[in-house]
C-alpha positions in Angstrom: -143.1 37.2 -7.7 -145.8 39.0 -5.5 -145.1 40.1 -2.1 -147.6 39.6 0.8 -147.7 42.0 3.7 -150.0 41.4 6.7 -151.7 44.5 8.1 -153.6 44.9 11.2 -156.7 47.1 10.7 -156.6 49.6 13.6 -159.8 51.2 15.0 -158.7 54.6 13.6 -158.8 53.0 10.2 -162.6 52.3 10.3 -165.6 54.3 9.9 -168.7 54.4 12.1 -170.0 51.0 10.8 -166.6 49.4 11.8 -165.6 49.0 8.1 -162.3 50.1 6.8 -162.7 53.6 5.4 -162.4 53.4 1.7 -159.5 55.9 1.4 -157.4 53.7 3.6 -157.1 51.0 1.0 -154.6 53.2 -0.9 -152.5 53.5 2.2 -152.5 49.6 2.3 -151.4 49.6 -1.4 -148.5 51.8 -0.4 -147.5 49.6 2.5 -147.6 46.7 0.1 -145.6 48.5 -2.6 -142.9 49.6 -0.1 -142.6 46.2 1.4 -142.2 44.7 -2.0 -139.3 46.9 -2.7 -137.7 46.4 0.6 -137.8 42.7 0.2 -135.8 43.1 -3.1 -133.1 45.1 -1.3 -134.5 48.4 -2.5 -135.6 50.2 0.8 -137.4 53.5 0.2 -134.6 55.4 1.9 -132.2 54.2 -1.0 -134.8 54.5 -3.7 -135.5 58.2 -2.9 -131.9 59.0 -3.4 -132.1 57.6 -7.0 -135.6 58.4 -8.2 -138.8 60.0 -7.1 -142.0 58.1 -7.8 -145.1 60.3 -7.5 -148.4 58.6 -7.9 -150.1 59.8 -11.1 -153.0 57.5 -11.2 -154.8 55.2 -8.7 -157.7 52.8 -8.9 -159.5 50.6 -6.4 -162.3 48.2 -6.8 -164.0 47.2 -3.6 -165.4 43.7 -3.1 -166.3 43.4 0.6 -165.1 44.9 3.8 -162.0 43.4 5.4 -161.8 41.9 8.9 -159.4 42.8 11.6 -156.4 41.8 9.6 -155.8 42.2 5.9 -153.1 41.1 3.5 -151.9 43.5 0.9 -150.3 41.7 -2.1 -148.3 43.8 -4.3 -146.7 43.0 -7.6 -145.1 45.3 -10.0 -146.8 45.9 -13.2 -144.9 46.6 -16.5 -143.0 49.9 -16.9 -144.4 52.0 -19.6 -143.0 51.8 -23.2 -141.1 55.0 -22.5 -139.7 53.8 -19.2 -141.2 56.9 -17.5 -143.8 55.2 -15.4 -144.3 52.1 -13.4 -147.5 50.3 -12.3 -148.0 48.4 -9.1 -150.9 45.8 -9.1 -152.5 45.3 -5.7 -155.0 43.1 -4.0 -156.3 43.0 -0.4 -157.7 39.9 1.3 -159.4 39.3 4.6 -158.4 36.8 7.3 -160.3 34.0 5.5 -158.2 34.9 2.4 -161.4 36.3 0.6 -160.7 39.0 -2.0 -161.7 42.3 -0.5 -160.3 44.9 -3.1 -158.1 45.1 -6.1 -156.5 47.9 -7.8 -153.3 49.6 -8.9 -151.2 52.7 -8.6 -149.2 54.1 -11.4 -145.9 56.1 -10.7 -144.1 58.6 -12.6 -140.3 58.2 -12.3 -138.3 61.4 -11.8 -134.6 61.9 -11.4 -134.4 63.9 -8.0 -131.1 65.6 -9.2 -132.7 67.7 -12.0 -135.7 69.9 -12.1 -138.5 69.4 -14.5 -137.1 72.2 -16.8 -133.6 70.8 -17.1 -132.4 71.7 -20.6 -130.4 68.4 -21.0 -133.6 66.4 -21.0 -136.7 67.7 -22.7 -138.9 65.0 -21.2 -138.3 66.5 -17.8 -135.4 64.4 -16.4 -137.5 61.3 -16.1 -135.7 57.9 -15.8 -136.5 54.3 -15.2 -137.9 53.2 -12.0 -135.8 51.2 -9.4 -137.6 47.9 -10.4 -136.1 47.9 -14.0 -133.4 45.4 -12.9 -135.9 42.9 -11.4 -136.7 39.6 -13.0 -139.4 40.3 -15.7 -141.7 37.8 -14.2 -142.1 40.2 -11.2 -143.5 42.8 -13.3 
């Protein structure tokens, strides 16, 4: 099930036209993703102990500028067939619930206890992301 996080757009997040600066949408995606995990009893402080999830790909499609408050909706995408990456789908809506932007981030999943050159794991010590135990309808 998707998670909705309300975000107040601050003045510092806008450009000279009072529109949210395009790069900030990825920050809003991150806020939504972290809140999604927290609501499933997976706070980032605990997730980071189990797995590191660097972003390896990001995409944003912009529809229209948001108003003073946006909602970042985050839903986990499917893990890759190898279990080494996870994708988070996102959409941002304005106060009128109109779609402002959609996109995704894809995260690699690395075991923080082993280096990339760990001889025990030729694939670089990657393992499944922390959402692997979630209900498949959440992915």
